[in-house]
Wavefront OBJ file of the C-alpha trace (Angstrom):
o trace
v 146.768 -117.885 -20.191
v 144.105 -119.725 -22.144
v 141.956 -117.248 -24.044
v 143.149 -114.260 -22.006
v 145.804 -111.653 -22.691
v 147.524 -109.920 -19.781
v 149.328 -106.641 -20.488
v 151.353 -104.772 -17.888
v 152.249 -101.134 -18.592
v 154.782 -98.838 -16.918
v 153.700 -95.169 -16.600
v 157.032 -94.138 -15.041
v 159.847 -95.290 -17.332
v 159.450 -92.687 -20.075
v 158.051 -89.848 -17.985
v 160.988 -87.498 -17.529
v 159.412 -84.437 -15.907
v 156.720 -83.598 -13.393
v 153.513 -81.957 -14.533
v 153.196 -78.207 -14.142
v 150.212 -75.867 -13.994
v 147.631 -78.633 -14.406
v 149.241 -79.899 -17.608
v 149.757 -83.666 -17.462
v 150.991 -84.175 -21.026
v 154.514 -84.885 -19.689
v 153.201 -88.210 -18.313
v 153.689 -90.828 -21.020
v 154.061 -94.485 -21.830
v 156.690 -93.344 -24.314
v 156.507 -94.107 -28.003
v 158.284 -97.497 -27.730
v 155.894 -98.809 -25.073
v 152.875 -97.321 -26.877
v 153.872 -99.073 -30.124
v 154.478 -102.312 -28.187
v 150.985 -102.025 -26.663
v 149.436 -101.378 -30.073
v 151.261 -104.360 -31.641
v 150.379 -106.606 -28.687
v 146.692 -105.785 -29.097
v 146.791 -106.202 -32.887
v 148.758 -109.448 -32.978
v 147.088 -111.489 -30.257
v 143.571 -112.816 -30.639
v 142.137 -113.196 -27.150
v 138.581 -113.306 -25.860
v 139.565 -111.474 -22.676
v 142.118 -108.691 -22.390
v 143.418 -107.350 -19.094
v 145.604 -104.258 -18.726
v 147.483 -103.529 -15.506
v 149.029 -100.139 -14.744
v 149.937 -98.250 -11.593
v 147.809 -95.237 -12.554
v 146.055 -93.916 -15.638
v 148.664 -92.037 -17.672
v 148.188 -88.377 -16.824
v 145.357 -88.779 -14.356
v 144.127 -85.772 -12.444
v 146.318 -82.670 -12.533
v 147.242 -83.290 -8.914
v 149.008 -86.584 -8.168
v 147.709 -88.577 -11.177
v 144.636 -89.823 -9.379
v 141.267 -90.967 -10.656
v 139.466 -93.366 -12.944
v 136.947 -92.799 -15.726
v 136.664 -89.126 -14.810
v 140.214 -88.620 -16.131
v 140.250 -91.345 -18.809
v 139.423 -88.809 -21.538
v 142.384 -86.587 -20.638
v 145.998 -86.329 -21.718
v 147.725 -89.224 -23.441
v 145.130 -91.654 -22.108
v 142.146 -89.842 -23.659
v 143.564 -87.112 -25.887
v 142.019 -83.981 -24.376
v 143.480 -81.243 -22.214
v 141.755 -79.910 -19.078
v 139.693 -77.491 -21.197
v 138.266 -80.376 -23.227
v 140.247 -79.499 -26.347
v 141.456 -82.528 -28.328
v 145.251 -82.139 -28.436
v 146.386 -85.727 -28.960
v 147.621 -85.372 -32.553
v 149.603 -82.273 -31.596
v 151.044 -83.760 -28.396
v 151.683 -87.286 -29.765
v 152.394 -86.898 -33.481
v 152.411 -90.185 -35.349
v 150.536 -92.095 -32.660
v 147.323 -93.670 -33.942
v 144.906 -93.127 -31.044
v 144.784 -92.080 -27.411
v 145.349 -95.077 -25.136
v 141.693 -95.404 -24.073
v 140.507 -95.385 -27.692
v 143.155 -97.979 -28.610
v 141.915 -100.210 -25.777
v 138.289 -99.785 -26.913
v 139.204 -100.538 -30.542
v 140.795 -103.842 -29.518
v 138.151 -104.951 -27.031
v 140.048 -104.658 -23.756
v 137.868 -106.070 -20.984
v 139.276 -104.357 -17.923
v 141.961 -101.912 -16.830
v 143.300 -102.558 -13.339
v 144.924 -99.484 -11.824
v 146.200 -98.695 -8.368
v 147.745 -95.602 -6.799
v 144.599 -94.545 -4.935
v 144.409 -97.659 -2.703
v 140.661 -98.164 -2.535
v 138.046 -100.217 -4.374
v 136.251 -98.387 -7.179
v 134.639 -100.208 -10.121
v 133.662 -97.994 -13.050
v 132.646 -98.579 -16.674
v 133.511 -96.508 -19.743
v 132.883 -97.413 -23.378
v 132.666 -101.139 -22.627
v 135.814 -101.239 -20.483
v 135.764 -101.807 -16.741
v 138.145 -99.465 -14.933
v 138.975 -101.176 -11.640
v 140.842 -99.226 -8.986
v 142.310 -101.897 -6.741
v 142.380 -101.649 -2.957
v 145.433 -101.940 -0.756
v 144.985 -105.069 1.382
v 147.016 -103.744 4.323
v 145.319 -100.328 4.550
v 142.984 -99.950 7.567
v 140.301 -98.112 5.566
v 137.122 -99.693 6.951
v 134.198 -97.281 6.897
v 136.138 -94.517 5.118
v 135.272 -93.577 1.522
v 136.240 -89.893 1.853
v 139.368 -90.297 -0.260
v 137.298 -91.514 -3.235
v 135.747 -88.079 -3.642
v 139.042 -86.337 -2.819
v 140.750 -88.358 -5.553
v 138.082 -87.458 -8.131
v 135.903 -90.575 -8.219
v 132.395 -89.314 -8.858
v 130.732 -92.513 -10.035
v 130.874 -96.268 -9.823
v 130.828 -98.832 -7.062
v 132.955 -97.598 -4.154
v 133.885 -99.812 -1.197
v 135.558 -98.497 1.919
v 137.402 -101.490 3.317
v 140.865 -102.606 2.320
v 140.730 -106.142 0.924
v 141.865 -107.563 -2.394
v 140.511 -108.677 -5.761
v 140.689 -112.254 -7.009
v 140.421 -112.780 -10.761
v 139.146 -116.014 -12.256
v 139.496 -116.739 -15.948
v 137.456 -119.542 -17.454
v 136.518 -120.647 -20.934
v 133.091 -119.021 -20.870
v 133.558 -116.109 -18.482
v 135.887 -114.138 -16.292
v 135.090 -113.045 -12.807
v 136.529 -110.508 -10.401
v 135.676 -111.065 -6.733
v 136.294 -108.412 -4.064
l 1 2 3 4 5 6 7 8 9 10 11 12 13 14 15 16 17 18 19 20 21 22 23 24 25 26 27 28 29 30 31 32 33 34 35 36 37 38 39 40 41 42 43 44 45 46 47 48 49 50 51 52 53 54 55 56 57 58 59 60 61 62 63 64 65 66 67 68 69 70 71 72 73 74 75 76 77 78 79 80 81 82 83 84 85 86 87 88 89 90 91 92 93 94 95 96 97 98 99 100 101 102 103 104 105 106 107 108 109 110 111 112 113 114 115 116 117 118 119 120 121 122 123 124 125 126 127 128 129 130 131 132 133 134 135 136 137 138 139 140 141 142 143 144 145 146 147 148 149 150 151 152 153 154 155 156 157 158 159 160 161 162 163 164 165 166 167 168 169 170 171 172 173 174 175
């Protein structure tokens, strides 16, 4: 729409096995979807770029939770839990980890769900926005943010929703 690109990714389609022993490399966009994402970012010139995904590919070792704290791990960030860069070994022929690909092409914001609370975080010029679940009676409760691995950012306890406005000169996300 206008000068904005909207990309929706599926972290489930190509993931064929559950993670074991804290290893979340089995979670994947799959090579076809990764190459589609790369081509979509390279071939569309947009001022604003929005990515939507259920959860960050890989996420925390337990239940794929979290935001920027896990954005440097697995397929999304290229490192294993020990901080060793394993992307080239785990994804041979792929150019960059997903986060680095998004940074390279100026993605504005990544909307992710799964954790059902409001958490706004920033990493390398990208906003990582965990979206709340409107029907969840969460008022006054932010305990799950820490349980799910969110250690930074703006955390809100109520349910609610996010409205996105895209204009010629700016975009705006209202909670």
